[in-house]
N, C-alpha and C positions, 0 to 999 in steps of 0.2 A: 290599313284601315284601323282606326282607334275607337275604342268604346269603353264604357264603364264595366259592363258585364258581358263576357263572352260565354255563351252557353253551347255546350257540345251535346247534341242529341235532340232530335225533333219528334220524339214521341209525346205522349200526354205529359210526362214529367217536364221535358224541356219546353214545350209550348206553354204550359201553365206558368212555369217559372218565368218565361220571357214576358208574359202578360203582366205579372205582378211586379217584376223587377223594372219593367219599363216605366213604372211610376216613380222610380228612384233615380234613374239615369239612362244613358244610351245603351241599348241592348243589341247585340248581334247573336243570332242563333245559327249554328252550323249543323246541317244534317247530311250524312254521307250518301244517303239514297236520293232518288229523284223526287221524292215526295215526303211530306210529313206523315208520321204514323205508319211507317212501312212495316216494321217488325212486330213486336209484341202488341203495340197499341192498335195495329190494324187487324189483329187476330184475337180480339177480346171477346169473352162471352157477353159483355155489355149488360151487366146487371148492377143494380144498386140495392144492397141488402145491409142495412145499418148494423146488424148484429154479427156480420161475417168478418172474422179476423181476430187477432190478438187484442188485448185491452187498448193498447196504443192505437192500433188500426181502427178499432171501433170508435175511439175518441175523435179521430180524424173523420170517420164516416159521419158521425153525428154533427160535427162542425161544418161538414160539407153539404148537409141536407138542404138547407135553405137555398143555397146557390143552385143545386140541382133542380129544385122545385120552381124557382122563380127567375133566375138569370136568363136574359135573352129569350123570354117566353117559356123557359123551363126545358129540361132535357129528358123528362121522365114520362113513361106511359105505363099503365097498369100491367102487371104480369102475375105476381104471386110466386111463392116458392113452396113446393111440396116435398117433404121427406118421406120416403117409403121403405118398408122393411118387411122381412119375413119373421116368423116367430123365433127362429134360431139366432136372431141378431137383436133381441129385445134390449139387452143391456147397453149395447152401442147406440141403439135407437133412443133410449132414454137420455143418454149423455148428450147426443146431438140435439135432441128436442130442447133440452135445457140451454145448451150453449147458444143455439140459434134463436131462442125465444119463440119457438113455434107452438101453436095450439094443437093438441092432439085431436084428430077427427077419426071417424069410423072408416073402415075399408069401403063400406057402401057409399059414404060421402066422397071418398077419394075417387071411386069409380064413376060417380056422377059427374065429377069434374073432368076426369080423363078416362073415357070409356074403354081404352085398350088395356087398362091395368088388369093383370091376371088375379082373380080372386083366390086362386089356390096358393099363390106365392106372396101376394101383397096382403098382409094381415094387420099391419100397423102403418099409420100415416100421421103426419103432422103438417100444418099449413100456416104460412105467414102471408096474408093477403097484401101487406104493405111493400113487399119486394117489387121492384119495378125495373123495366128496361131503360137503358141509357142510350141516348143518341150520341154515340162516341165520336163518330166522324165530325159531326157538327161542333162538338165540344172542342176538339183539336183545332179546327179551322177558326172557331170564334176566339179562342185564346190567341192564336197567331194574328188574327185581325186586330185585337186589342194592342198587341205589341207593335204592329205596324202603325196603327193610328197614333201611337205615342212616339213615333220617330224611329222605332226599332227596325231591324232588317232580319229577314229570314232567308238564308242562303242554302240551297240544296246542292247535291252533287259535290259536297265539300268534305271529303274524307280527311281527317286529321292525320298528318304524317310525322310531325315533329312539334315538340313543345319545349320552350326555354323560359327560364325565370331569372330575373335579375332585380336590381334595386328599383328599376322603373316599372316592374310588373311582369306580365306574361306576354310572350310572343308565340303565336301558334301558326304553323304552316298547314294549310288545308286547301285542296283544290287548286293548287298553283298560286295561291295568294298568301300573304302574311298579315296576321291580325294581331293587334296589340290591345291589351286589356288590363284594367286595374285588378279585376277579380275574374277568376275562371270557375264556371259552374259546370260540374261533371254530371250530366244527365244522360249518359250514353248507354243506359240499360244494361244488357248483358256484357257490354264492353267497358264498363266503368273502371274495372281494375286495370285494363290495358291502357286506358287514358291516364290513370294515375301513374302507371309505370313510366309512360312517356314524359310525365310532368315531374318525375322524381319524388312522388308522394307514396307513402306506404299504402298498400292495398287494404281493402276492408274484408277480403275473403268472400267476394260475391259468388253466388252459386246459381248459375243459369240452369233452369230445369224445364225440360220440354213438356208442353201440353198439346195433345193431339185432338183433332176434331174431324167428324164426318158429317156430311150433309145428306140426309135421307129424304125421299119423297114422303109426303104426308102419309102416315101409317093408315092402311085400309081406306084411303080416300077421305079420311075425316078432315073436317075443318079444324085445324089446330090453333087458330088465331087466339082464342081465349084460354087455351090451356096454360096452367102454371109451369114454371120450370120444375123439372123432376130431379131429385137427387137421391142416390143410394146412400145408405148409412156409411159413416166413415168417409164420406165423399169418394166412394169407390167408382162412381160414374155419375154423369148428369146428362139431361136432355132438355133442350130449350127450343120452343117454336121460333122460327125466323123466316119471315117473308113467305108464309104458306108451307114451308118445309120444316124438318125437324133436325136440329143439330144435336149430335150425340158425341160425348167425349168420354174416354176411359179415365179421365181425371188423372192422367199420368204425371209424374213429377221426376223424370229420369234426369240425373245430373249429366250435362253435356258441356262441351266447349262452346263459346260464342260462335254462332254461325246463322245463316239464313235457314231457319229450321224447316223440316218437313216431317210428316207423320211416319212413324214406324208401323208397317203393315201388321206385324204380329201383335203389337201393343194395342192397336186399333181394333183388331179382331177380338182380342180378349175383352176389351171394354164393351164392344157391341154384344158379345155373348152375355155379359153381366146385365146389360139392358134388356136383352131378349128374355132372360129368366123371369122378368117382372111384368111382361106384357104378353098379349095374345096374338100379336101380329109379328111374324118373323121379318127379319131384315132380308129383303130380296135384291136390293140394289143400293149401292152407295154412289151418289151423284158426283161428289167431289170430296177431297180431304185435304187437310193442311195442318200445320203446327206452328206454335209460337213459343218463345222462351220467356218464362216468368223468372225474374231474377230476385234471389233472396239473400239477405245478410245472414251471418251465422246464427243469429237468434230470431230470425224471421220478421223483424220489424224494419220499417223504412229507415233510411239514413239521411238526415236532413240537417244541413248546417256546415259551418266552417270546419276544416280539418284542424284538430288541436295542435298539430305540429307545423302546419302551413295555413294560417288563417285566411289567406286570400285565395285558397283553393276550396271551393264550396261543393259539398256532396248533395246531390239530389237523386238518390239511388235506392235500389232494393225495393221497388214497388211490389214485387212478388204477387202479381195478380190482383192487387188492390188499387192499381194506379188511377183508374178513372174515378172510382167512387171516393177516393181520398184526395184527388187533385186540387179541388178548390181550397181546402183547408191546408193541405201540405204546402202548396205554393204560397199561400198567405203567411204561414209560419216562416217559410224561408225569407220572405220579404220583411216580415217583422223583425227577424233576427238581424238581417243585414242593414235594415233601416233604423235599428235601435229602438223599436217600438214594443210595447207590451203585447202579449199574445193571449188569445182567449182560451188556449189550451192550458190545462193544469200542469203543475211543475213535474209530476210523475210522468205524464205523457211526454212532455218535452224531453225529459231525461232519457226516456225509453227510445226516443227517436234521434238523439244526438250522436254524432260520430265519436264523441269522447268515450262512450261506453265500450267501443271496440278497440281502444288503445290500451 
């Protein structure tokens, strides 16, 4: 099978790239699992917070905002983000408050919004009402729908086993089939360096880091629907309402090898303990738990664009937990680069995202 762009990886990075690149040529997307968004993209906290991330990430967030608000009826619903702290963490609280662009509120105002907060331990709070939930599954499926509508193909259960490059382009063996492409897009998440090795391309030093999550019953029988997402200072834990339950994460970032991730019981218990310190309702039952891998480059920014040593090998990698909120602008940047179009991103942001910075 021949195509212009062969994309490896069917998470939000690969699906959004497929949609944008299908405007430029014939796209084929290969996903090794049975469905799109199986790994990190299917285990996201699903939030859009414009001020969350490094300067280059924030630039992508802001450039993605209009898409999130309006495309296909919009993907956002109100949530809000609340930072909470005790008096012994005030210096870190002030730093986080400034970095995230939150407005300080009183502990009484915080308790009015989230009645389980412990007034003895929560003495400082900040709030950003504009943080919103993202409909992540619909976003992945809608990007894939765009790719298909433009003649692209999305193929699951297609694990890549061999990659060869010659004067004619790329030949990739996956799922018992051989695919030929002019340009190869590496959107394989935690596996991007493994794909690069198969292709004979120098790795970028990807760092897959585990992020664990527990689902709890609604604390004390409260209606959590309108509660904001809660975050401990230094992102030491967070909690987010979800379908009438509460998701709590230790915000772990343990470096691991690429694999189908699962939660570490001890790490999860430590995170739940940090959460319990700030609330009045103890954790009595965990309904389920899971983990995903957030993949980072050495400097923490996304890697988007042609490899400087192999220009028809395209990196779409290192989303690092920012994949959904940056996807509209990140995929547009990728298409602009490959299509030879100007980008709305400033030169500094483009440089901070380019693979050239890592060579």
